[in-house]
LUMBA-438111 format. One record per residue: residue in one letter; x, y, z of N, C-alpha, C in turn. Coordinates in pm, whole numbers, padded with zeros to 5 digits, always signed. Layout:
BEGIN
AXYZXYZXYZ...
END
This chain:
BEGIN
M-00276-00011+00826-00306-00040+00973-00262-00176+00985K-00201-00214+01081-00135-00341+01119-00205-00393+01238I-00223-00525+01239-00303-00587+01332-00208-00622+01457L-00250-00592+01587-00178-00632+01694-00246-00754+01760L-00183-00873+01742-00249-00989+01784-00240-01009+01933K-00345-00958+01989-00350-00980+02130-00452-01082+02152Y-00415-01204+02182-00519-01313+02172-00580-01332+02309S-00657-01243+02361-00735-01265+02471-00871-01279+02409K-00950-01197+02405-01080-01224+02314-01077-01113+02239K-00998-00997+02257-00983-00872+02190-00837-00852+02167F-00831-00771+02064-00695-00738+02029-00695-00616+01953F-00589-00525+01954-00595-00386+01905-00535-00395+01762L-00602-00290+01689-00569-00261+01555-00498-00123+01546K-00437-00101+01463-00380+00026+01415-00491+00136+01382S-00491+00234+01464-00614+00339+01455-00614+00435+01351I-00563+00457+01261-00594+00553+01159-00525+00514+01038L-00537+00530+00920-00539+00463+00805-00425+00515+00713F-00342+00409+00669-00254+00440+00583-00315+00447+00431I-00303+00547+00356-00367+00559+00242-00355+00439+00144S-00228+00398+00143-00212+00288+00056-00295+00171+00067A-00318+00128+00185-00390+00005+00201-00454+00009+00334I-00425+00092+00418-00470+00081+00560-00610+00164+00565V-00702+00105+00635-00830+00185+00648-00847+00228+00782L-00854+00339+00793-00888+00411+00919-00773+00396+01038G-00772+00479+01100-00691+00470+01196-00676+00501+01318M-00638+00525+01427-00567+00550+01558-00554+00430+01623A-00576+00406+01737-00557+00283+01799-00703+00238+01814F-00748+00124+01740-00886+00101+01771-00897-00041+01805E-00977-00082+01905-00990-00191+01970-01067-00281+01859Y-01009-00404+01852-01065-00502+01757-01110-00618+01823S-01245-00654+01817-01292-00769+01881-01394-00833+01794W-01382-00968+01796-01466-01060+01722-01586-01123+01791Q-01709-01077+01738-01821-01132+01795-01934-01112+01700P-02045-01181+01697-02148-01151+01577-02207-01023+01623I-02227-00949+01507-02296-00815+01517-02423-00826+01582Q-02504-00940+01569-02633-00955+01629-02618-00948+01780T-02511-01029+01821-02498-01016+01970-02477-00887+02024Y-02369-00807+01953-02344-00673+01995-02478-00586+02001I-02557-00582+01893-02674-00500+01889-02766-00534+02008A-02775-00678+02015-02873-00716+02129-02839-00677+02275S-02699-00668+02285-02664-00630+02422-02648-00478+02434S-02662-00404+02328-02633-00249+02327-02756-00174+02380N-02719-00074+02444-02835+00025+02487-02784+00166+02454L-02827+00213+02330-02778+00334+02294-02872+00458+02355S-02779+00544+02431-02844+00657+02493-02955+00619+02590N-02936+00501+02645-03039+00441+02740-03182+00410+02682K-03179+00391+02543-03296+00355+02470-03282+00224+02413T-03385+00144+02433-03387+00009+02371-03368+00002+02218V-03279-00074+02163-03258-00085+02023-03381-00153+01972T-03430-00095+01860-03545-00153+01806-03508-00213+01669T-03588-00328+01615-03564-00366+01497-03594-00294+01393L-03533-00282+01277-03555-00211+01165-03664-00260+01084N-03764-00164+01043-03879-00222+00959-03831-00215+00819H-03805-00318+00773-03749-00336+00628-03849-00358+00519S-03979-00333+00542-04081-00352+00449-04067-00248+00335R-04023-00136+00363-04003-00029+00250-03888-00088+00165L-03793-00129+00225-03675-00177+00142-03712-00290+00044D-03789-00382+00107-03836-00498+00025-03926-00456-00087K-04001-00346-00054-04114-00289-00157-04026-00233-00269V-03929-00143-00229-03846-00092-00341-03774-00200-00424W-03726-00287-00375-03662-00404-00439-03752-00475-00526Q-03885-00496-00494-03979-00559-00563-04017-00467-00691L-04026-00344-00654-04063-00243-00765-03950-00254-00881L-03815-00257-00841-03717-00261-00930-03723-00382-01019N-03769-00499-00949-03772-00636-01025-03881-00625-01103D-03993-00547-01075-04106-00545-01157-04098-00465-01273E-04026-00335-01244-04055-00242-01350-03914-00185-01425Y-03794-00213-01354-03666-00163-01419-03639-00219-01555I-03612-00132-01637-03592-00182-01779-03490-00284-01799D-03379-00297-01738-03275-00389-01746-03275-00484-01616P-03338-00592-01624-03339-00695-01516-03188-00745-01487S-03109-00753-01578-02977-00802-01564-02896-00715-01491A-02929-00602-01473-02861-00494-01383-02883-00515-01222L-02989-00601-01203-03027-00626-01057-02948-00728-00997D-02867-00693-00896-02790-00787-00827-02835-00782-00666S-02889-00892-00628-02947-00878-00487-02837-00863-00383E-02730-00928-00390-02616-00914-00298-02571-00776-00309K-02549-00722-00428-02488-00582-00431-02586-00493-00377A-02710-00506-00409-02815-00414-00356-02819-00417-00196L-02815-00548-00148-02802-00558+00002-02688-00476+00064F-02565-00513+00016-02449-00435+00056-02453-00283+00064G-02526-00246-00067-02536-00094-00075-02637-00045+00034A-02743-00122+00075-02838-00077+00168-02769-00080+00309I-02683-00182+00339-02608-00184+00460-02520-00065+00472R-02455-00045+00351-02358+00068+00360-02429+00198+00378G-02531+00227+00318-02619+00348+00342-02651+00352+00506M-02705+00237+00564-02746+00251+00693-02638+00291+00784V-02511+00245+00755-02407+00265+00836-02354+00402+00818S-02341+00447+00691-02297+00591+00677-02385+00692+00731S-02528+00656+00750-02622+00746+00791-02583+00810+00934I-02499+00734+00996-02459+00774+01134-02374+00905+01122G-02297+00922+01018-02221+01043+01003-02077+01038+01072D-02039+00904+01101-01909+00882+01176-01804+00836+01066P-01706+00902+01005-01619+00839+00914-01539+00716+00954Y-01543+00697+01072-01471+00575+01131-01557+00455+01162T-01681+00468+01138-01785+00372+01155-01810+00326+01000S-01781+00199+00966-01801+00149+00825-01834+00024+00784F-01878-00011+00680-01919-00154+00642-01810-00201+00531F-01771-00335+00549-01682-00383+00436-01763-00519+00394D-01760-00515+00262-01820-00636+00210-01709-00748+00215P-01734-00870+00187-01640-00977+00212-01494-00959+00144E-01493-00895+00029-01380-00879-00042-01294-00756+00039E-01375-00657+00067-01314-00550+00139-01266-00604+00267A-01338-00670+00338-01298-00721+00469-01166-00794+00462K-01145-00875+00346-01044-00950+00335-00914-00862+00313L-00943-00770+00226-00822-00678+00204-00787-00594+00326F-00891-00551+00405-00859-00494+00522-00776-00571+00633L-00807-00688+00641-00734-00774+00740-00593-00803+00674S-00569-00805+00538-00452-00830+00492-00372-00690+00513D-00425-00578+00504-00359-00462+00532-00318-00465+00678T-00389-00499+00757-00360-00501+00892-00242-00586+00943E-00213-00684+00861-00100-00764+00870+00037-00715+00817G+00014-00599+00750+00125-00525+00707+00179-00535+00571S+00108-00609+00475+00152-00633+00348+00065-00544+00263F+00103-00446+00202+00017-00352+00118+00113-00272+00036E+00052-00241-00078+00105-00143-00185+00024-00030-00202G+00079+00093-00207+00007+00210-00230+00085+00321-00218I+00053+00445-00162+00143+00561-00166+00203+00593-00040G+00155+00534+00080+00206+00538+00200+00188+00675+00282A+00054+00694+00301+00015+00810+00377-00103+00770+00468E-00135+00856+00573-00253+00824+00661-00363+00931+00633I-00473+00897+00600-00563+00999+00579-00680+00987+00673G-00758+01087+00683-00869+01102+00774-00978+01178+00712M-01079+01219+00801-01185+01302+00747-01205+01402+00848R-01214+01539+00800-01233+01649+00894-01325+01751+00817K-01429+01781+00897-01546+01866+00845-01573+01836+00703G-01592+01685+00668-01631+01642+00551-01542+01628+00444N-01419+01684+00469-01310+01672+00385-01214+01557+00404I-01169+01493+00290-01066+01387+00294-00929+01462+00307I-00849+01439+00425-00736+01505+00448-00625+01417+00467I-00500+01464+00435-00386+01392+00473-00346+01416+00623I-00341+01317+00699-00304+01319+00846-00162+01331+00837A-00079+01241+00764+00062+01240+00777+00107+01161+00663P+00207+01203+00577+00284+01105+00489+00383+01029+00573I+00392+00891+00541+00477+00822+00602+00616+00828+00561Q+00708+00836+00654+00865+00837+00633+00903+00759+00528G+00975+00816+00416+01030+00743+00324+00955+00672+00214T+00814+00707+00200+00725+00665+00128+00715+00748-00006P+00635+00693-00109+00607+00774-00220+00535+00902-00199A+00437+00902-00100+00366+01009-00065+00454+01126-00009Q+00544+01090+00082+00645+01180+00119+00718+01241+00025R+00791+01142-00051+00865+01215-00169+00807+01292-00273A+00683+01275-00281+00597+01353-00373+00550+01485-00334G+00583+01500-00198+00554+01634-00135+00434+01641-00070L+00344+01551-00039+00217+01555+00022+00257+01602+00188K+00162+01694+00226+00200+01745+00370+00066+01711+00447A+00085+01710+00576-00013+01704+00689-00119+01814+00657G-00236+01798+00661-00343+01901+00644-00383+01926+00508D-00314+01867+00416-00353+01870+00266-00496+01799+00240I-00568+01879+00179-00724+01825+00142-00716+01775-00001I-00764+01652-00001-00786+01575-00135-00917+01600-00190L-00910+01686-00317-01032+01721-00371-01071+01604-00472Q-00985+01563-00550-01002+01443-00637-00900+01337-00653I-00961+01225-00692-00852+01115-00697-00876+01058-00845D-00789+01079-00924-00796+01029-01072-00933+01084-01127E-00947+01209-01116-01076+01291-01175-01205+01244-01100I-01197+01172-01004-01322+01137-00914-01325+01235-00801S-01426+01303-00777-01445+01407-00669-01463+01323-00548T-01404+01371-00435-01405+01305-00303-01528+01365-00228A-01604+01461-00297-01717+01513-00220-01814+01425-00161N-01831+01313-00237-01947+01216-00178-01885+01073-00153L-01756+01072-00133-01683+00950-00105-01674+00945+00056T-01684+00815+00103-01667+00792+00245-01505+00772+00253L-01475+00775+00374-01307+00759+00399-01263+00635+00335D-01338+00517+00360-01299+00376+00316-01290+00391+00152Q-01388+00457+00098-01390+00466-00058-01275+00542-00111A-01241+00623-00035-01122+00715-00089-01003+00624-00069V-00980+00551+00032-00872+00463+00048-00857+00372-00059S-00972+00313-00097-00976+00200-00204-00937+00261-00345K-00967+00392-00360-00933+00442-00492-00792+00497-00494I-00740+00517-00388-00588+00561-00361-00492+00446-00372R-00552+00343-00313-00455+00230-00304-00447+00153-00458G-00343+00067-00463-00334+00010-00597-00191-00065-00601P-00172-00143-00719-00047-00214-00732+00079-00118-00756R+00198-00155-00708+00312-00096-00721+00345-00047-00863N+00402+00059-00889+00442+00102-01017+00330+00153-01102T+00216+00194-01053+00099+00240-01116+00067+00380-01039P+00032+00474-01135+00013+00610-01088-00115+00636-01033V-00130+00739-00944-00250+00805-00914-00234+00942-00905K-00328+01018-00940-00319+01158-00951-00436+01213-00828L-00374+01304-00741-00455+01355-00640-00458+01516-00660L-00581+01564-00663-00602+01714-00677-00601+01756-00521I-00516+01839-00500-00475+01888-00359-00501+02044-00341I-00563+02078-00215-00561+02220-00189-00492+02234-00052R-00409+02333-00045-00311+02342+00066-00325+02496+00120D-00354+02496+00255-00372+02632+00312-00434+02744+00239E-00556+02696+00198-00635+02794+00110-00589+02846-00012G-00490+02766-00048-00432+02835-00182-00519+02765-00300E-00436+02788-00425-00502+02730-00544-00486+02577-00547P-00585+02508-00601-00577+02344-00604-00451+02327-00712F-00383+02211-00690-00281+02161-00785-00277+01999-00770I-00221+01955-00877-00216+01808-00891-00089+01750-00842I-00095+01641-00782+00027+01566-00749+00018+01416-00798E+00091+01375-00886+00098+01242-00937+00191+01162-00853I+00158+01039-00811+00232+00969-00714+00229+00823-00777I+00337+00761-00784+00360+00629-00829+00371+00531-00715R+00269+00453-00718+00247+00342-00592+00367+00261-00581D+00395+00210-00474+00507+00122-00427+00452+00018-00324Q+00552-00073-00301+00546-00155-00190+00575-00063-00066I+00490-00059+00042+00527+00031+00138+00597-00050+00264T+00710-00001+00319+00765-00058+00418+00788+00053+00518I+00746+00049+00646+00728+00149+00722+00836+00137+00842P+00920+00234+00845+01022+00228+00948+00959+00271+01087S+01006+00225+01195+00950+00261+01327+01023+00377+01371L+01159+00385+01383+01218+00493+01445+01356+00524+01382S+01425+00631+01415+01554+00658+01402+01604+00746+01511W+01737+00742+01544+01799+00827+01659+01934+00848+01618E+01978+00966+01685+02121+01014+01677+02167+01101+01780M+02294+01107+01823+02346+01208+01904+02367+01334+01840R+02332+01453+01897+02349+01571+01826+02427+01672+01922D+02453+01786+01880+02523+01878+01965+02485+01900+02096N+02564+01951+02188+02523+01960+02327+02489+01824+02398N+02526+01733+02335+02508+01574+02389+02353+01552+02399I+02274+01591+02304+02120+01565+02304+02110+01452+02217A+02030+01358+02260+01978+01234+02186+01854+01287+02110Y+01853+01283+01979+01740+01306+01904+01673+01181+01863L+01572+01151+01902+01479+01031+01887+01368+01048+01803Q+01338+01001+01683+01222+01029+01606+01153+00897+01582L+01023+00892+01635+00937+00791+01611+00845+00814+01485F+00839+00730+01398+00761+00760+01270+00629+00679+01279N+00599+00583+01373+00484+00522+01390+00490+00425+01494F+00384+00355+01550+00390+00269+01639+00338+00133+01590S+00445+00055+01520+00419-00055+01446+00434-00176+01545Q+00411-00296+01497+00416-00415+01570+00556-00441+01627R+00661-00393+01564+00795-00421+01625+00852-00283+01679S+00769-00190+01709+00827-00068+01764+00876-00081+01909D+00806-00167+01981+00856-00203+02121+01004-00256+02127Q+01032-00339+02024+01163-00403+02019+01269-00310+01973E+01237-00226+01873+01341-00124+01816+01347-00006+01917F+01236+00015+01985+01257+00115+02081+01347+00078+02200E+01322-00041+02246+01410-00100+02356+01569-00104+02316K+01595-00128+02193+01728-00135+02146+01780+00015+02138A+01706+00114+02088+01741+00251+02074+01759+00315+02219A+01673+00264+02314+01685+00337+02444+01820+00280+02512K+01831+00161+02504+01967+00105+02556+02092+00161+02507D+02079+00190+02380+02205+00251+02313+02205+00400+02356I+02099+00467+02357+02108+00595+02404+02150+00615+02545L+02103+00517+02649+02158+00513+02777+02302+00504+02780L+02364+00431+02693+02522+00403+02688+02585+00532+02649Q+02511+00625+02587+02573+00752+02549+02573+00854+02647K+02494+00819+02767+02489+00919+02873+02422+01063+02836P+02345+01062+02762+02299+01209+02710+02255+01295+02820S+02276+01419+02778+02222+01533+02873+02066+01556+02888G+02020+01501+02769+01871+01533+02733+01826+01457+02615I+01692+01444+02592+01642+01378+02488+01530+01477+02428I+01534+01467+02289+01420+01531+02209+01344+01439+02133L+01229+01401+02186+01141+01303+02116+01054+01358+02024D+01075+01326+01885+00997+01379+01789+00894+01288+01746L+00772+01349+01771+00639+01280+01729+00581+01340+01606R+00640+01440+01539+00569+01502+01451+00544+01410+01302N+00431+01424+01254+00385+01339+01140+00395+01201+01170N+00359+01173+01308+00367+01034+01344+00197+01005+01344P+00153+00909+01255+00007+00895+01247-00057+00809+01357G+00044+00746+01427-00004+00652+01530+00031+00502+01503G-00062+00424+01556-00035+00271+01541-00104+00186+01652Y-00023+00078+01687-00068-00001+01797-00082+00081+01927L-00198+00075+01992-00198+00144+02128-00109+00074+02216D-00101-00067+02221+00004-00134+02313+00140-00086+02300R+00170-00043+02177+00320+00003+02172+00334+00139+02235A+00240+00224+02224+00240+00369+02280+00251+00329+02434V+00179+00234+02492+00178+00229+02647+00318+00165+02681D+00376+00073+02597+00495+00007+02617+00610+00110+02615I+00606+00205+02520+00703+00303+02512+00698+00388+02631A+00572+00446+02662+00553+00540+02780+00621+00472+02899G+00616+00335+02915+00672+00272+03028+00830+00299+03045W+00897+00338+02938+01035+00376+02952+01066+00511+03017F+00953+00587+03017+00960+00738+03081+00895+00741+03198L+00798+00651+03223+00711+00684+03347+00715+00579+03454P+00714+00611+03579+00721+00515+03683+00619+00396+03666R+00635+00280+03703+00536+00172+03693+00410+00207+03742E+00291+00146+03663+00160+00176+03711+00113+00305+03709T+00183+00402+03622+00124+00528+03591+00033+00534+03489A-00085+00600+03505-00184+00614+03401-00135+00666+03280V-00151+00595+03168-00109+00644+03034-00232+00685+02935V-00338+00616+02960-00454+00672+02873-00581+00616+02931M-00691+00667+02910-00828+00608+02968-00907+00585+02833E-00982+00476+02841-01074+00454+02735-01224+00467+02808E-01295+00561+02733-01438+00589+02778-01540+00538+02689T-01635+00455+02747-01719+00395+02656-01855+00488+02656K-01960+00441+02585-02088+00517+02568-02152+00538+02693D-02144+00444+02801-02203+00470+02918-02117+00546+03021K-02017+00604+02973-01908+00699+03034-01834+00624+03137S-01828+00487+03140-01743+00417+03227-01596+00414+03170R-01501+00415+03247-01354+00448+03210-01269+00337+03262T-01190+00285+03158-01082+00198+03190-00949+00258+03173I-00852+00251+03271-00723+00305+03273-00615+00209+03224L-00537+00247+03145-00423+00158+03093-00303+00228+03150R-00228+00141+03225-00123+00199+03303+00020+00140+03242S+00127+00211+03277+00256+00175+03227+00315+00046+03294E+00382-00030+03246+00429-00148+03292+00594-00164+03279G+00644-00046+03244+00790-00061+03197+00873-00036+03315N+01011-00004+03288+01116-00001+03381+01146+00167+03418G+01095+00257+03340+01115+00381+03377+01263+00420+03358W+01332+00365+03283+01479+00388+03291+01514+00530+03217L+01426+00585+03152+01452+00728+03091+01389+00835+03159K+01315+00804+03273+01246+00912+03319+01316+01029+03403D+01451+00997+03430+01530+01114+03493+01619+01192+03393I+01595+01158+03267+01672+01235+03161+01583+01347+03120P+01625+01479+03125+01549+01592+03068+01488+01562+02929L+01363+01584+02906+01297+01562+02781+01201+01664+02734I+01205+01681+02593+01113+01771+02533+01055+01694+02416I+00924+01720+02388+00863+01641+02287+00812+01747+02172L+00842+01703+02053+00786+01774+01930+00674+01717+01877I+00563+01796+01858+00445+01739+01788+00395+01845+01693N+00307+01795+01598+00254+01890+01490+00119+01841+01460E+00043+01892+01350-00085+01855+01306-00089+01707+01251G+00017+01652+01222+00038+01517+01177+00056+01409+01282S+00065+01454+01405+00064+01375+01527-00074+01324+01550A-00083+01187+01544-00230+01140+01556-00227+01008+01650S-00353+00964+01704-00369+00856+01752-00281+00821+01871A-00189+00720+01846-00101+00671+01951-00001+00766+01983S+00057+00840+01898+00138+00961+01938+00079+01051+02014E-00044+01092+01999-00114+01188+02087-00120+01130+02225I-00160+01000+02230-00159+00937+02359-00029+00948+02434L+00078+00914+02364+00209+00913+02446+00242+01058+02484A+00221+01151+02387+00262+01288+02423+00175+01346+02539G+00043+01310+02538-00032+01346+02657-00009+01283+02781A+00032+01156+02779+00071+01077+02898+00207+01145+02958L+00298+01178+02879+00416+01229+02926+00410+01377+02971S+00329+01451+02897+00323+01592+02927+00236+01595+03066E+00138+01531+03084+00061+01539+03198+00112+01483+03322N+00184+01362+03320+00250+01303+03422+00380+01351+03473L+00445+01401+03371+00592+01453+03397+00609+01603+03381N+00504+01674+03337+00505+01818+03313+00630+01838+03201I+00608+01741+03082+00702+01766+02982+00653+01854+02880P+00744+01965+02847+00710+02064+02755+00665+02000+02600L+00554+02040+02547+00539+02003+02414+00554+02129+02312V+00638+02099+02218+00677+02210+02120+00627+02179+01989G+00568+02278+01917+00517+02262+01788+00373+02307+01775Q+00305+02226+01704+00164+02268+01668+00056+02168+01723K-00057+02215+01730-00173+02125+01781-00178+01983+01707T-00207+01885+01781-00219+01748+01714-00342+01736+01639F-00357+01622+01552-00460+01602+01488-00593+01581+01537G-00594+01500+01665-00715+01478+01725-00799+01352+01683K-00733+01246+01678-00791+01106+01643-00780+01033+01774G-00900+01015+01851-00896+00939+01966-01007+00861+01991S-01060+00802+01881-01179+00699+01892-01114+00558+01874V-01212+00468+01933-01188+00320+01939-01285+00256+01856Q-01241+00167+01749-01335+00100+01679-01315-00053+01710S-01440-00105+01690-01454-00250+01708-01493-00321+01574L-01419-00415+01533-01461-00473+01398-01545-00599+01439E-01655-00602+01381-01750-00708+01405-01773-00793+01277S-01741-00926+01292-01756-01022+01173-01895-01053+01149I-01925-01074+01022-02069-01123+00986-02044-01250+00919S-02140-01356+00928-02134-01488+00886-02077-01505+00729D-02122-01412+00637-02087-01423+00504-01935-01374+00478G-01859-01330+00582-01730-01289+00564-01727-01125+00544S-01837-01063+00545-01839-00906+00553-01813-00876+00707A-01803-00742+00720-01768-00689+00862-01820-00553+00874V-01843-00499+01003-01870-00368+01037-01776-00332+01135K-01720-00213+01104-01625-00137+01195-01692-00033+01283I-01700-00034+01406-01816+00062+01487-01714+00131+01591T-01750+00263+01594-01674+00341+01706-01750+00307+01837V-01661+00263+01932-01730+00210+02055-01678+00286+02171A-01579+00370+02158-01525+00426+02263-01425+00547+02222H-01401+00634+02329-01299+00741+02292-01184+00734+02389W-01066+00783+02344-00939+00779+02436-00938+00927+02502L-00896+00922+02634-00883+01036+02700-00735+01043+02775T-00685+01157+02782-00556+01166+02859-00578+01133+02996P-00460+01113+03072-00465+01072+03204-00548+01170+03298N-00544+01303+03256-00632+01391+03324-00768+01399+03275G-00816+01296+03197-00953+01307+03148-00994+01388+03042I-00898+01440+02956-00906+01535+02849-00933+01449+02724S-01044+01471+02654-01069+01403+02523-00970+01447+02431I-00926+01348+02354-00831+01356+02243-00912+01387+02112N-01029+01307+02107-01084+01309+01970-01140+01435+01936N-01105+01465+01805-01147+01610+01754-01090+01724+01822E-01022+01709+01930-00973+01824+02019-00824+01813+01990G-00759+01731+01980-00619+01725+01989-00553+01761+02100I-00416+01775+02095-00342+01814+02208-00260+01934+02177K-00277+02046+02265-00210+02169+02240-00067+02167+02283P+00033+02236+02206+00162+02247+02249+00174+02336+02371T+00271+02326+02447+00302+02405+02560+00371+02554+02499V+00448+02518+02395+00512+02634+02311+00473+02629+02184E+00395+02704+02116+00350+02687+01988+00433+02756+01886I+00476+02676+01781+00577+02738+01675+00556+02670+01558T+00522+02736+01433+00491+02665+01316+00614+02642+01231A+00594+02521+01153+00711+02497+01072+00756+02598+00977T+00666+02694+00943+00689+02797+00832+00783+02903+00905E+00802+02887+01025+00894+02992+01080+01043+02938+01069T+01059+02832+01007+01192+02776+00966+01247+02866+00864S+01375+02912+00884+01440+03001+00789+01470+02913+00678E+01434+02955+00543+01467+02901+00428+01618+02923+00392N+01681+03018+00436+01816+03062+00413+01890+02968+00506T+01876+02928+00635+01953+02864+00712+01933+02711+00712Q+01795+02684+00652+01757+02541+00651+01751+02494+00794K+01734+02575+00890+01706+02516+01026+01572+02471+01064D+01556+02376+01137+01426+02334+01185+01380+02428+01320A+01293+02517+01277+01264+02609+01394+01194+02537+01513Q+01124+02452+01488+01065+02379+01598+01161+02291+01678Y+01254+02237+01618+01361+02165+01683+01447+02266+01750E+01482+02372+01697+01569+02471+01763+01500+02528+01882K+01385+02554+01892+01308+02589+02002+01292+02468+02107A+01285+02357+02068+01285+02252+02165+01435+02236+02222K+01526+02253+02148+01660+02236+02196+01699+02351+02292E+01634+02461+02277+01657+02580+02355+01595+02570+02479I+01470+02505+02486+01400+02484+02617+01475+02364+02696L+01507+02266+02607+01587+02145+02686+01711+02195+02751L+01788+02285+02686+01908+02314+02743+01896+02406+02876Q+01795+02487+02860+01745+02570+03000+01715+02475+03102R+01650+02362+03080+01613+02269+03172+01730+02184+03229I+01836+02161+03137+01936+02090+03173+02024+02184+03270N+02035+02316+03221+02118+02397+03301+02047+02441+03449N+01922+02416+03461+01854+02443+03577+01841+02324+03681N+01912+02222+03625+01904+02086+03709+02027+02111+03802
END
């Protein structure tokens, strides 16, 4: 996850997690304020927040001090962090989590884009740790990890009782060191993938002109520099006067929300709704495009799959609903929640889900995903011809739209 330094009082973080060093992910709002202030001003489900009765916690700690056979094993700070972790995890939300001071420091380091690991984004679905998407050109992709893979073990450690953040911390590590993942794919037999960690450099995009004068534009993520790279690519594409564009968001795990809004502005008229943020009181804030709309008159098709998450879902939903752009491929992952990172005075922090993202038409992305207009699986690709069936279908539809103009 990379931090988007939006120095107002709040700024956005990348919202879903690179396995190597990133913790959680899609676009989540990042704001600094004391957790006590947040709790004091909160009203959960219109009920007054009450103070925890910690007498039982104190009682158990006293019993341990009085009776446990090895007093040297008792660490008050470690015990306190464990109690807080348990309280936070009791909510049952994998994207709400506690970081002790060292974890918080590493988390912020990750958001600044310097990390080593395998280069994949993971999430939690139905209690399973799963691969959302391997990052382009990383050890995870080269080793053959695929979107939807379920991680059963990490170096012989079962993931059954791990939180999402604990799984991340076990997968991450110094470059040139191995990690073994026990994977199950498509209800098949479990198998082991060994991956050598590396320094992760994440590309933002690539593009090329293809046959039929079609510009093929692939976005790998929404990083801090994506807006600048997209601007250059868009201007270069315009110089080629393409007949149409295929925008590939497959296996794009997301990134900065602001970058998705920026890129949407190249396709949408100014002040068009891109996404809505809905908070717990059901109030909604609309984020609108501010770009020039220079690409809006070029026929467009978008490719999506189960590895499309967060900011890529936001962009796909905005263009589909506002411009009636066909989506080709498979249903997206469905990561549409917003997290606020609250600092605590000792350097620890709590990441709390505070809102959900909705499409311009008010459809929830979280856990629902976005359905394609035309569904076609990657397995329909012919192994003999090595053709990308999803791309070929997108090209077919695009040529029809070009010919009908």
